[in-house]
C-alpha positions in Angstrom: 155.5 235.6 111.9 157.6 235.2 115.0 155.5 235.0 118.2 157.1 238.3 119.2 155.5 240.0 116.2 152.1 238.2 116.8 151.5 240.8 119.9 152.2 244.5 119.2 151.4 247.6 120.6 151.4 250.9 118.8 152.1 254.4 120.6 152.5 257.8 119.4 151.2 261.3 119.8 147.3 261.8 120.1 145.8 261.7 116.6 149.2 260.5 115.0 147.6 257.6 113.1 148.1 254.7 115.8 144.8 253.2 115.3 144.8 253.2 111.5 148.1 251.8 111.5 147.1 249.4 113.9 144.0 248.5 111.8 146.0 248.0 108.5 148.6 246.1 110.4 145.9 243.7 111.6 144.2 243.5 108.2 147.9 242.7 106.7 148.9 240.1 109.4 145.6 238.4 109.9 145.7 239.3 113.7 143.2 241.1 115.7 142.9 244.6 116.6 142.1 245.9 119.8 141.5 249.8 119.6 141.4 250.9 123.2 140.2 254.2 122.7 136.9 252.9 120.7 136.4 250.0 123.8 136.4 252.8 126.4 134.0 255.2 124.2 131.9 251.6 123.6 131.8 250.8 127.0 131.1 254.2 128.3 128.1 254.6 126.2 126.7 251.0 126.5 124.7 249.6 129.6 125.6 246.4 130.5 129.2 246.5 129.3 130.9 246.3 132.6 131.3 249.9 133.5 129.2 251.6 136.1 127.7 255.1 135.5 130.2 256.3 137.7 133.0 255.3 135.6 131.4 256.0 132.5 130.8 259.8 133.6 134.8 259.9 134.5 135.5 258.4 130.8 133.0 260.8 129.2 134.3 263.8 131.3 137.9 263.2 130.4 137.2 262.6 126.6 135.5 266.0 126.5 138.4 268.0 128.6 141.2 266.3 126.6 142.7 264.7 129.1 143.7 261.0 130.0 141.1 258.6 131.2 142.3 257.3 134.9 144.8 254.7 134.8 142.8 251.8 136.6 139.7 251.8 134.1 142.5 251.9 130.9 143.8 248.9 132.4 140.2 247.1 133.4 139.2 248.1 129.8 142.1 246.6 128.3 142.1 243.5 131.0 138.4 242.7 129.6 139.5 243.3 126.0 142.1 241.0 126.0 140.1 238.4 127.8 136.9 238.8 125.4 139.6 238.5 122.5 140.4 234.8 123.2 143.4 235.5 120.8 147.1 235.4 121.7 147.8 237.4 118.4 146.9 240.9 118.3 147.9 244.6 117.7 146.9 247.1 120.3 146.6 250.9 119.8 145.4 253.6 122.4 147.5 252.6 125.3 149.6 252.6 127.7 149.5 256.3 127.8 151.2 256.6 131.2 154.3 255.0 133.2 151.5 253.6 135.5 149.6 251.7 132.8 152.6 250.5 131.0 153.9 248.8 134.7 150.3 247.5 135.3 150.6 246.0 131.7 153.5 244.1 133.5 150.8 242.0 135.6 148.5 241.1 132.5 148.8 237.4 131.8 148.4 238.0 128.0 151.4 241.0 128.2 153.3 241.0 131.0 155.8 238.2 130.5 154.8 237.7 126.8 157.2 238.9 124.0 155.8 242.0 122.6 157.1 244.6 120.1 156.0 248.2 120.7 155.8 250.3 117.6 156.4 254.1 118.4 155.5 256.5 115.9 158.2 259.5 116.5 159.4 262.6 114.6 156.5 264.9 115.3 157.0 268.9 115.3 154.6 270.9 116.8 153.0 272.1 113.3 152.4 268.7 112.5 150.9 267.7 115.8 148.6 270.6 115.3 147.6 269.4 112.0 146.7 266.1 113.4 144.6 267.7 116.4 142.6 269.8 114.1 141.3 266.7 112.3 139.1 265.5 115.7 135.5 266.9 116.1 135.6 270.9 115.2 133.9 271.6 118.6 136.7 270.2 120.8 139.7 271.5 119.0 140.6 274.5 121.3 144.1 275.6 121.5 143.9 275.2 125.3 143.2 271.2 124.9 145.9 270.8 122.2 148.4 272.1 124.7 147.0 269.9 127.3 147.4 266.9 125.3 150.8 267.6 123.9 152.1 268.3 127.4 150.7 265.2 128.6 152.2 262.7 125.8 155.5 264.7 126.3 155.8 263.9 130.1 154.8 260.5 129.9 156.3 258.9 126.2 160.0 258.9 127.7 159.3 257.2 130.8 156.9 254.7 128.9 160.0 254.2 126.4 162.4 253.7 129.6 160.5 251.3 131.1 159.6 249.6 127.9 163.3 249.3 127.1 164.4 247.7 130.5 162.0 244.9 130.1 163.4 241.5 129.3 160.5 240.7 127.1 159.5 243.5 125.3 161.2 245.4 122.5 160.9 248.9 120.5 161.0 249.7 117.1 160.7 253.1 115.9 158.9 254.4 113.0 159.8 258.3 111.6 156.4 259.7 110.6 157.3 263.0 109.3 154.9 263.7 106.4 155.0 260.2 104.9 151.7 258.5 103.2 150.0 255.7 105.3 151.1 253.4 102.9 155.0 254.5 103.7 154.4 254.1 107.2 152.7 250.4 107.0 155.5 249.3 104.8 158.2 250.8 107.3 156.0 249.1 110.2 156.5 246.1 108.4 160.0 246.4 107.9 160.5 246.8 111.4 158.6 243.7 112.2 160.6 241.8 109.9 157.6 240.9 107.4 158.2 241.4 103.9 155.1 242.1 102.3 154.9 244.8 99.7 151.9 246.9 100.6 150.2 249.2 97.7 146.8 249.9 99.2 145.5 248.4 102.3 
């Protein structure tokens, strides 16, 4: 596996399977999975994890309202997670979610000037996005939150893509999701990474 392919970031709409794809990639490639959404929840719910009570309240309120956690908290959690991992090879899911986060990524030692491949999940129509959204906690699955998350994603995704495309060390590979199975998506991701490993079930 090349140097670039040892650092992977998976992006896509909310609940699109980013975390699951990243988990399976990490298992197949033998590299660490950095699940930022999980890290945010863990640090917000546990004392002594480097997050103040105020920050924990901000994170929990954002999650409850279906909005993005503020950029400074997300980037702080990412930086701490990268430092704690002590690994040069990883697949990250759950960020960047805004252009500002992507811009801050550029200053992080383990991301900024390193070669990174961004796998972007695309081809989601509104019906599929709604189906994915309904997989969440039923208490939070309101139409209002769905539209809020959808508009937030549409607003930020193209800005992030343009920023990544302009970066000299970062590359984008698009994955056409549609209604394909998890195995098909994993094989498509491996092909995009030039890794020839046939996958049945991982």
